[in-house]
Structures are given as structure tokens and as C-alpha cells.
mmCIF file of the C-alpha atoms, coordinates in Angstrom:
data_MODEL
# 
_entry.id   MODEL 
# 
loop_
_atom_site.group_PDB 
_atom_site.id 
_atom_site.type_symbol 
_atom_site.label_atom_id 
_atom_site.label_alt_id 
_atom_site.label_comp_id 
_atom_site.label_asym_id 
_atom_site.label_entity_id 
_atom_site.label_seq_id 
_atom_site.pdbx_PDB_ins_code 
_atom_site.Cartn_x 
_atom_site.Cartn_y 
_atom_site.Cartn_z 
_atom_site.occupancy 
_atom_site.B_iso_or_equiv 
_atom_site.pdbx_formal_charge 
_atom_site.auth_seq_id 
_atom_site.auth_comp_id 
_atom_site.auth_asym_id 
_atom_site.auth_atom_id 
_atom_site.pdbx_PDB_model_num 
ATOM 1  C CA . MET A 1 1  ? -48.238 34.429 59.471 1.00 0.00 ? 1  MET A CA 1 
ATOM 2  C CA . ALA A 1 2  ? -52.165 33.733 59.691 1.00 0.00 ? 2  ALA A CA 1 
ATOM 3  C CA . ASN A 1 3  ? -53.612 30.377 59.017 1.00 0.00 ? 3  ASN A CA 1 
ATOM 4  C CA . TYR A 1 4  ? -56.730 31.524 57.133 1.00 0.00 ? 4  TYR A CA 1 
ATOM 5  C CA . PHE A 1 5  ? -57.888 28.014 56.570 1.00 0.00 ? 5  PHE A CA 1 
ATOM 6  C CA . SER A 1 6  ? -58.097 26.780 60.244 1.00 0.00 ? 6  SER A CA 1 
ATOM 7  C CA . ASN A 1 7  ? -61.681 27.127 60.584 1.00 0.00 ? 7  ASN A CA 1 
ATOM 8  C CA . ILE A 1 8  ? -62.642 24.704 57.825 1.00 0.00 ? 8  ILE A CA 1 
ATOM 9  C CA . THR A 1 9  ? -63.609 21.544 59.078 1.00 0.00 ? 9  THR A CA 1 
ATOM 10 C CA . GLU A 1 10 ? -63.279 18.044 57.402 1.00 0.00 ? 10 GLU A CA 1 
ATOM 11 C CA . GLU A 1 11 ? -67.114 17.812 57.624 1.00 0.00 ? 11 GLU A CA 1 
ATOM 12 C CA . GLU A 1 12 ? -67.410 20.931 55.721 1.00 0.00 ? 12 GLU A CA 1 
ATOM 13 C CA . MET A 1 13 ? -64.907 19.739 52.973 1.00 0.00 ? 13 MET A CA 1 
ATOM 14 C CA . GLU A 1 14 ? -66.847 16.232 52.855 1.00 0.00 ? 14 GLU A CA 1 
ATOM 15 C CA . THR A 1 15 ? -70.077 18.260 52.392 1.00 0.00 ? 15 THR A CA 1 
ATOM 16 C CA . PHE A 1 16 ? -68.387 20.565 49.544 1.00 0.00 ? 16 PHE A CA 1 
ATOM 17 C CA . HIS A 1 17 ? -67.082 17.329 47.848 1.00 0.00 ? 17 HIS A CA 1 
ATOM 18 C CA . ILE A 1 18 ? -70.661 15.521 47.893 1.00 0.00 ? 18 ILE A CA 1 
ATOM 19 C CA . LEU A 1 19 ? -72.076 18.749 46.267 1.00 0.00 ? 19 LEU A CA 1 
ATOM 20 C CA . VAL A 1 20 ? -69.892 18.713 43.566 1.00 0.00 ? 20 VAL A CA 1 
ATOM 21 C CA . ALA A 1 21 ? -69.955 14.944 42.974 1.00 0.00 ? 21 ALA A CA 1 
ATOM 22 C CA . LYS A 1 22 ? -73.831 15.166 43.040 1.00 0.00 ? 22 LYS A CA 1 
ATOM 23 C CA . ASN A 1 23 ? -73.782 17.890 40.519 1.00 0.00 ? 23 ASN A CA 1 
ATOM 24 C CA . VAL A 1 24 ? -71.242 15.997 38.239 1.00 0.00 ? 24 VAL A CA 1 
ATOM 25 C CA . LYS A 1 25 ? -73.594 12.945 38.343 1.00 0.00 ? 25 LYS A CA 1 
ATOM 26 C CA . ARG A 1 26 ? -76.755 14.989 37.619 1.00 0.00 ? 26 ARG A CA 1 
ATOM 27 C CA . LEU A 1 27 ? -75.211 16.607 34.681 1.00 0.00 ? 27 LEU A CA 1 
ATOM 28 C CA . ARG A 1 28 ? -73.712 13.285 33.474 1.00 0.00 ? 28 ARG A CA 1 
ATOM 29 C CA . LEU A 1 29 ? -77.135 11.613 33.545 1.00 0.00 ? 29 LEU A CA 1 
ATOM 30 C CA . LYS A 1 30 ? -78.819 14.793 31.994 1.00 0.00 ? 30 LYS A CA 1 
ATOM 31 C CA . ASN A 1 31 ? -76.485 14.404 29.044 1.00 0.00 ? 31 ASN A CA 1 
ATOM 32 C CA . ASN A 1 32 ? -77.003 10.429 29.047 1.00 0.00 ? 32 ASN A CA 1 
ATOM 33 C CA . GLN A 1 33 ? -73.359 9.859  29.538 1.00 0.00 ? 33 GLN A CA 1 
ATOM 34 C CA . SER A 1 34 ? -72.495 6.488  31.190 1.00 0.00 ? 34 SER A CA 1 
ATOM 35 C CA . LEU A 1 35 ? -69.549 6.352  33.602 1.00 0.00 ? 35 LEU A CA 1 
ATOM 36 C CA . MET A 1 36 ? -67.494 4.387  31.132 1.00 0.00 ? 36 MET A CA 1 
ATOM 37 C CA . ASP A 1 37 ? -68.069 6.533  28.198 1.00 0.00 ? 37 ASP A CA 1 
ATOM 38 C CA . LEU A 1 38 ? -67.159 9.866  30.288 1.00 0.00 ? 38 LEU A CA 1 
ATOM 39 C CA . SER A 1 39 ? -64.120 8.140  31.599 1.00 0.00 ? 39 SER A CA 1 
ATOM 40 C CA . LEU A 1 40 ? -62.871 6.878  28.441 1.00 0.00 ? 40 LEU A CA 1 
ATOM 41 C CA . ASP A 1 41 ? -63.410 10.521 27.013 1.00 0.00 ? 41 ASP A CA 1 
ATOM 42 C CA . LEU A 1 42 ? -61.329 11.675 29.926 1.00 0.00 ? 42 LEU A CA 1 
ATOM 43 C CA . GLY A 1 43 ? -58.445 9.256  29.145 1.00 0.00 ? 43 GLY A CA 1 
ATOM 44 C CA . PHE A 1 44 ? -59.102 6.697  31.974 1.00 0.00 ? 44 PHE A CA 1 
ATOM 45 C CA . ARG A 1 45 ? -59.328 2.909  31.100 1.00 0.00 ? 45 ARG A CA 1 
ATOM 46 C CA . SER A 1 46 ? -62.124 2.122  33.341 1.00 0.00 ? 46 SER A CA 1 
ATOM 47 C CA . GLY A 1 47 ? -65.012 3.954  35.185 1.00 0.00 ? 47 GLY A CA 1 
ATOM 48 C CA . SER A 1 48 ? -63.700 3.213  38.643 1.00 0.00 ? 48 SER A CA 1 
ATOM 49 C CA . PHE A 1 49 ? -62.123 6.647  39.243 1.00 0.00 ? 49 PHE A CA 1 
ATOM 50 C CA . LEU A 1 50 ? -65.373 8.551  38.155 1.00 0.00 ? 50 LEU A CA 1 
ATOM 51 C CA . GLY A 1 51 ? -67.522 5.900  40.025 1.00 0.00 ? 51 GLY A CA 1 
ATOM 52 C CA . SER A 1 52 ? -65.531 6.404  43.211 1.00 0.00 ? 52 SER A CA 1 
ATOM 53 C CA . ALA A 1 53 ? -65.537 10.115 42.858 1.00 0.00 ? 53 ALA A CA 1 
ATOM 54 C CA . GLU A 1 54 ? -69.128 10.408 42.097 1.00 0.00 ? 54 GLU A CA 1 
ATOM 55 C CA . ALA A 1 55 ? -69.842 8.359  45.419 1.00 0.00 ? 55 ALA A CA 1 
ATOM 56 C CA . CYS A 1 56 ? -67.083 10.145 47.328 1.00 0.00 ? 56 CYS A CA 1 
ATOM 57 C CA . LYS A 1 57 ? -65.418 6.811  48.179 1.00 0.00 ? 57 LYS A CA 1 
ATOM 58 C CA . ASN A 1 58 ? -61.829 6.097  48.472 1.00 0.00 ? 58 ASN A CA 1 
ATOM 59 C CA . LYS A 1 59 ? -60.827 9.745  49.177 1.00 0.00 ? 59 LYS A CA 1 
ATOM 60 C CA . LYS A 1 60 ? -61.352 10.117 45.268 1.00 0.00 ? 60 LYS A CA 1 
ATOM 61 C CA . HIS A 1 61 ? -62.451 13.785 44.292 1.00 0.00 ? 61 HIS A CA 1 
ATOM 62 C CA . PHE A 1 62 ? -62.836 15.787 41.189 1.00 0.00 ? 62 PHE A CA 1 
ATOM 63 C CA . SER A 1 63 ? -60.025 18.121 40.157 1.00 0.00 ? 63 SER A CA 1 
ATOM 64 C CA . LEU A 1 64 ? -60.526 21.597 38.548 1.00 0.00 ? 64 LEU A CA 1 
ATOM 65 C CA . GLU A 1 65 ? -59.281 20.037 35.424 1.00 0.00 ? 65 GLU A CA 1 
ATOM 66 C CA . HIS A 1 66 ? -62.081 17.371 35.596 1.00 0.00 ? 66 HIS A CA 1 
ATOM 67 C CA . LEU A 1 67 ? -64.642 20.023 36.196 1.00 0.00 ? 67 LEU A CA 1 
ATOM 68 C CA . TYR A 1 68 ? -63.452 22.247 33.526 1.00 0.00 ? 68 TYR A CA 1 
ATOM 69 C CA . LYS A 1 69 ? -63.410 19.317 31.014 1.00 0.00 ? 69 LYS A CA 1 
ATOM 70 C CA . PHE A 1 70 ? -67.009 18.399 32.133 1.00 0.00 ? 70 PHE A CA 1 
ATOM 71 C CA . SER A 1 71 ? -68.220 21.949 31.673 1.00 0.00 ? 71 SER A CA 1 
ATOM 72 C CA . LYS A 1 72 ? -67.081 21.768 27.988 1.00 0.00 ? 72 LYS A CA 1 
ATOM 73 C CA . ALA A 1 73 ? -68.493 18.359 27.362 1.00 0.00 ? 73 ALA A CA 1 
ATOM 74 C CA . PHE A 1 74 ? -71.824 19.193 29.038 1.00 0.00 ? 74 PHE A CA 1 
ATOM 75 C CA . ASN A 1 75 ? -71.836 22.698 27.681 1.00 0.00 ? 75 ASN A CA 1 
ATOM 76 C CA . VAL A 1 76 ? -72.631 24.460 30.991 1.00 0.00 ? 76 VAL A CA 1 
ATOM 77 C CA . PRO A 1 77 ? -70.573 27.074 32.911 1.00 0.00 ? 77 PRO A CA 1 
ATOM 78 C CA . ILE A 1 78 ? -68.184 25.462 35.474 1.00 0.00 ? 78 ILE A CA 1 
ATOM 79 C CA . GLU A 1 79 ? -70.193 27.128 38.184 1.00 0.00 ? 79 GLU A CA 1 
ATOM 80 C CA . GLU A 1 80 ? -72.892 24.714 37.615 1.00 0.00 ? 80 GLU A CA 1 
ATOM 81 C CA . PHE A 1 81 ? -70.804 22.198 39.460 1.00 0.00 ? 81 PHE A CA 1 
ATOM 82 C CA . PHE A 1 82 ? -71.072 24.264 42.677 1.00 0.00 ? 82 PHE A CA 1 
ATOM 83 C CA . LYS A 1 83 ? -74.792 24.772 42.617 1.00 0.00 ? 83 LYS A CA 1 
ATOM 84 C CA . VAL A 1 84 ? -77.057 23.953 45.690 1.00 0.00 ? 84 VAL A CA 1 
ATOM 85 C CA . GLU A 1 85 ? -80.101 22.377 44.543 1.00 0.00 ? 85 GLU A CA 1 
ATOM 86 C CA . GLU A 1 86 ? -83.228 23.821 46.085 1.00 0.00 ? 86 GLU A CA 1 
# 
């Protein structure tokens, strides 16, 4: 059986996570949402997870569920989180 993902590097994945994190932060700020307010809306007790995920620290990343909820909260299509700023 072929390994279709063997050509994806760790650096490539890190770049992808950074792209998503930057778009989450951009949209959060555009919508005047604090980390704490958004965290509470998602059911977290503090802003530490979202802060770590936005900064790509401690191997924290946003899940598809998070992105779906953000897209609803910010009233944007989910593709917005994968957008490369020019």
C-alpha cells in the first residue's frame, strides 16, 4: 500500500499551522474578540489554549471543529482560515 503522505515535511505542516493561526488571530481581532471571550464562548475556562494555538506553541493547533465554530462566530466561510494573505 502506498504512503501518500510521505512527501509532507514537518516544516510544511508547521507552515500550514502558522497560516491557520494567523488567520484565526486576524479574524478574531477584526471582530473585536479577546482571547478570553472567544475561549469562554468555545467552552474553555481560560485563554491559554487559544493563546498557545494562535502562537503555535506547545504543539497546540486548531481543530476542524474549532475552525467551523470560528467561521460561524465570525460569519465567514471556513476557507477564510486557509487563505494566504498577499
